[in-house]
C-alpha positions in Angstrom: -100.1 -7.3 -120.7 -98.2 -4.1 -120.1 -99.1 -2.2 -117.0 -100.0 1.4 -118.0 -100.7 2.7 -114.5 -98.7 5.8 -113.5 -95.6 5.3 -111.4 -96.1 5.2 -107.6 -94.4 8.6 -107.1 -96.5 10.2 -109.7 -99.7 8.8 -108.2 -98.5 10.1 -104.8 -97.8 13.6 -106.2 -100.9 14.0 -108.3 -103.2 15.2 -105.5 -100.7 17.9 -104.6 -100.4 19.0 -108.3 -104.2 19.1 -108.6 -104.4 21.2 -105.5 -101.8 23.6 -106.8 -103.6 24.0 -110.2 -107.0 24.4 -108.6 -105.6 27.3 -106.6 -105.5 29.2 -109.9 -109.3 28.9 -110.3 -111.1 32.0 -109.2 -107.9 34.0 -108.7 -105.7 36.4 -110.6 -104.4 33.5 -112.9 -108.0 32.8 -114.0 -109.0 36.2 -115.5 -112.5 37.0 -116.6 -112.0 40.6 -117.6 -109.8 42.8 -119.7 -107.8 44.3 -116.9 -107.2 41.0 -115.1 -106.0 39.4 -118.3 -103.5 42.1 -118.9 -102.3 41.9 -115.3 -101.9 38.1 -115.7 -99.8 38.6 -118.8 -97.7 41.1 -117.0 -97.1 38.8 -114.0 -96.1 35.9 -116.2 -93.8 38.0 -118.5 -92.0 39.6 -115.6 -91.6 36.2 -113.8 -90.2 34.5 -116.9 -87.7 37.4 -117.5 -86.4 37.2 -113.9 -86.2 33.4 -114.2 -83.8 33.9 -117.1 -81.3 35.0 -114.5 -82.4 33.0 -111.5 -82.5 29.5 -113.0 -79.0 29.6 -114.6 -77.6 30.9 -111.4 -79.1 28.1 -109.4 -78.0 25.5 -111.9 -74.5 26.8 -112.2 -74.1 27.0 -108.4 -74.9 23.3 -108.2 -72.6 22.5 -111.1 -69.7 24.4 -109.7 -70.2 23.0 -106.2 -70.1 19.5 -107.7 -67.3 20.1 -110.2 -64.9 21.8 -107.7 -65.6 19.6 -104.7 -62.7 18.6 -102.6 -62.7 15.0 -103.8 -62.4 15.9 -107.5 -58.7 15.8 -108.3 -59.2 16.6 -112.0 -60.7 20.1 -111.4 -58.4 22.9 -112.5 -57.1 24.9 -109.6 -56.1 28.5 -110.4 -55.7 30.5 -107.2 -54.2 33.5 -108.9 -57.0 33.9 -111.4 -58.5 37.5 -111.2 -60.2 38.7 -114.3 -62.1 37.5 -117.4 -63.4 39.9 -119.9 -65.9 37.4 -121.4 -67.2 36.6 -117.9 -67.6 40.3 -117.1 -69.5 40.9 -120.3 -71.9 38.0 -119.5 -72.3 39.0 -115.8 -73.2 42.6 -116.6 -74.8 42.6 -120.1 -77.5 40.0 -119.4 -78.9 41.8 -116.2 -78.7 45.2 -118.0 -80.8 43.9 -120.9 -83.4 42.2 -118.6 -83.7 45.2 -116.3 -84.0 47.6 -119.3 -86.8 45.4 -120.8 -88.5 45.3 -117.4 -88.2 49.1 -117.0 -89.9 49.6 -120.4 -92.6 47.0 -119.7 -93.3 48.6 -116.2 -93.5 52.1 -117.7 -96.0 51.1 -120.4 -98.2 48.9 -118.2 -98.2 51.4 -115.3 -100.0 53.8 -117.7 -102.1 51.2 -119.5 -103.4 49.6 -116.2 -103.8 52.8 -114.3 -106.9 52.1 -112.1 -107.9 55.8 -112.5 -107.9 55.5 -116.3 -111.4 55.0 -117.8 -111.8 52.0 -120.1 -112.5 52.7 -123.8 -116.0 51.4 -124.7 -119.0 52.5 -126.8 -121.2 51.5 -123.9 -122.2 53.8 -121.0 -120.4 52.7 -117.8 -122.2 51.5 -114.7 -121.3 53.8 -111.8 -120.9 52.3 -108.3 -119.9 54.1 -105.1 -118.2 51.8 -102.6 -118.1 52.4 -98.8 -116.0 50.0 -96.7 -117.6 49.4 -93.3 -116.9 47.1 -90.3 -117.1 44.4 -91.7 -119.2 44.7 -94.8 -119.3 46.5 -98.2 -121.9 49.1 -99.1 -122.5 49.7 -102.8 -124.5 52.7 -104.0 -125.7 53.1 -107.6 -126.3 56.8 -107.8 -127.8 56.8 -111.2 -130.2 53.9 -110.4 -131.2 55.2 -107.0 -130.5 51.8 -105.3 -127.9 50.5 -102.9 -126.8 47.0 -101.8 -124.7 45.3 -99.2 -122.2 42.6 -100.1 -123.4 42.2 -103.7 -123.1 44.1 -106.9 -124.2 43.4 -110.5 -123.4 44.8 -113.9 -123.7 43.5 -117.5 -120.7 41.9 -119.1 -118.8 43.9 -121.7 -119.9 47.1 -119.9 -117.3 49.2 -118.0 -117.8 49.7 -114.3 -116.6 52.9 -112.7 -116.0 52.6 -109.0 -115.5 55.4 -106.5 -114.2 54.0 -103.3 -113.9 55.2 -99.7 -114.0 53.9 -96.1 -116.0 54.8 -93.1 -113.7 52.8 -90.9 -110.0 51.8 -91.0 -108.2 51.3 -94.3 -109.4 48.4 -96.4 -108.5 47.1 -99.9 -111.2 46.5 -102.6 -110.3 43.4 -104.6 -112.1 41.3 -107.3 -109.2 39.1 -108.4 -110.8 37.8 -111.6 -111.6 41.2 -112.9 -108.7 43.4 -111.8 -106.2 44.6 -109.2 -106.9 45.8 -105.8 -107.1 49.4 -104.7 -107.3 50.8 -101.2 -110.4 52.3 -99.4 -109.3 55.0 -97.0 -111.3 57.2 -94.7 -111.4 60.9 -95.8 -110.2 60.0 -99.2 -111.7 58.5 -102.4 -110.0 56.2 -104.9 -111.1 55.1 -108.3 -111.1 51.8 -110.2 -112.3 50.9 -113.7 -113.1 47.3 -114.5 -115.0 45.2 -117.1 -116.1 41.6 -117.3 -115.6 39.7 -120.5 -117.7 36.7 -119.4 -120.9 36.3 -117.4 -120.6 34.8 -114.0 -120.3 35.4 -110.3 -116.9 36.5 -109.1 -115.7 36.7 -105.5 -114.6 40.0 -104.0 -113.2 40.7 -100.6 -111.0 43.0 -98.5 -107.3 42.3 -99.1 -106.2 44.4 -96.1 -106.6 43.2 -92.5 -109.2 45.4 -90.7 -110.0 43.7 -87.5 -112.0 40.8 -86.0 -114.5 40.4 -88.9 -112.0 40.8 -91.7 -112.2 37.1 -92.8 -116.0 37.5 -93.5 -115.7 40.8 -95.4 -116.6 39.3 -98.8 -119.1 40.1 -101.5 -120.3 38.7 -104.9 -119.8 40.5 -108.2 -122.4 39.3 -110.6 -121.7 39.9 -114.3 -125.0 39.3 -116.2 -125.2 37.9 -119.7 -127.3 40.8 -121.1 -128.4 44.3 -120.0 -131.9 42.9 -119.8 -130.7 40.5 -117.1 -129.1 43.4 -115.2 -132.4 45.3 -115.4 -134.1 42.3 -113.8 -131.6 42.3 -111.0 -132.2 46.0 -110.4 -136.0 45.3 -110.3 -135.4 42.5 -107.8 -133.4 44.9 -105.6 -136.1 47.5 -105.7 -138.8 44.9 -104.9 -137.0 43.8 -101.8 -135.5 47.1 -100.7 -135.9 49.5 -97.8 -135.0 53.2 -97.7 -131.3 54.1 -97.0 -131.7 57.3 -95.1 -129.2 58.7 -92.6 -130.6 56.7 -89.7 -130.6 53.5 -91.7 -127.0 54.2 -92.7 -126.0 54.7 -89.1 -127.5 51.3 -88.2 -125.7 49.7 -91.1 -122.4 51.2 -90.1 -122.5 49.5 -86.7 -119.8 46.7 -86.7 -121.2 43.3 -87.6 -119.6 40.1 -88.9 -120.6 37.9 -91.9 -123.4 40.4 -92.8 -126.0 39.0 -95.2 -126.8 40.5 -98.6 -129.2 43.5 -98.2 -131.0 45.8 -100.6 -131.8 49.5 -100.3 -133.7 52.0 -102.3 -133.6 55.8 -102.4 -130.2 56.3 -100.8 -129.7 59.7 -99.3 -128.3 62.0 -102.0 -124.6 62.7 -101.6 -124.3 60.0 -99.0 -120.9 58.8 -100.4 -119.5 62.4 -100.4 -120.7 63.0 -96.9 -118.9 59.8 -95.7 -115.7 61.2 -97.3 -116.3 64.6 -95.7 -116.9 63.2 -92.3 -113.1 63.0 -91.9 -112.4 66.4 -93.3 -113.8 68.5 -90.4 -113.4 72.3 -90.8 -113.2 72.2 -94.6 -114.9 75.3 -96.0 -115.4 76.9 -99.4 -115.3 80.6 -100.3 -118.3 80.2 -102.6 -120.7 77.6 -101.3 -123.2 76.3 -103.8 -126.5 74.8 -102.9 -125.0 71.3 -103.2 -122.2 72.3 -100.9 -124.6 73.5 -98.3 -126.7 70.3 -98.5 -123.5 68.2 -98.3 -122.3 70.2 -95.3 -125.6 69.6 -93.5 -125.6 65.9 -94.3 -122.0 65.5 -93.1 -122.9 67.3 -89.9 -125.8 64.8 -89.3 -123.5 61.8 -89.9 -120.9 63.3 -87.5 -123.5 64.2 -84.8 -122.9 62.5 -81.4 -125.3 59.7 -80.4 -127.0 61.9 -77.7 -127.7 64.7 -80.2 -129.1 62.2 -82.7 -131.5 60.7 -80.1 -132.9 64.2 -79.4 -133.5 64.8 -83.1 
């Protein structure tokens, strides 16, 4: 009977092949959202285009090294050879075509995948304000009057609009299966628009080193199957929440590692904006509105020294 078992070398390599392929699961090559799928296509297309030059160069280098080795007496030796029009055309035309194609591709995708560009949809986006802390993520739902730590949720097929800042050093907000990363910086706000095409729980983390607790700065992004499931999650948050006032925020902002998921309700209005303005001391307006005055007062409270806070 013929032995159909795989060769010994293949059996030896198979665990490594499986490990390599499993690395694609849960990452940028396993997209679950519109933006991530477009980014995967861009990565593969650009890589294949560059390999059109890289692979032939590597192969020809090996072929030339073998053909013109010292022991090959049959190789043609032309020491006075200096120019070949055909070779010049090949050497210059192929890179020009590839670089031109890549330039057009980059130009188009730079605008199509702009993280600040809202996604087209007939559904109202879920708005989430993100604050990077040491070493945890605070998420504020301004329209739902709730906040969470290290967990977010939203319905699938519904756009999610993120406003992102940091109350510590620079971090990078990243959910690989839904879209690209974008930086979270103190005194600044960035934006990101994502959408999940499939229900599931996707891993998010900081992609920028930020100190001792960086490795545990992770969160779950839960895409629910229906808006009704999302409403249940919101109800669960409210049922297990505590108020997020200024004092609660200060306690939360104290550095801690591997922070557990936490739920809050009634976050202080304009808390996200106040965190941004903390690092913009001295900024004034010629015509302050009531909101500006409230924001200035809140920012002052967040920036107050510990001794002054204890007196208050």
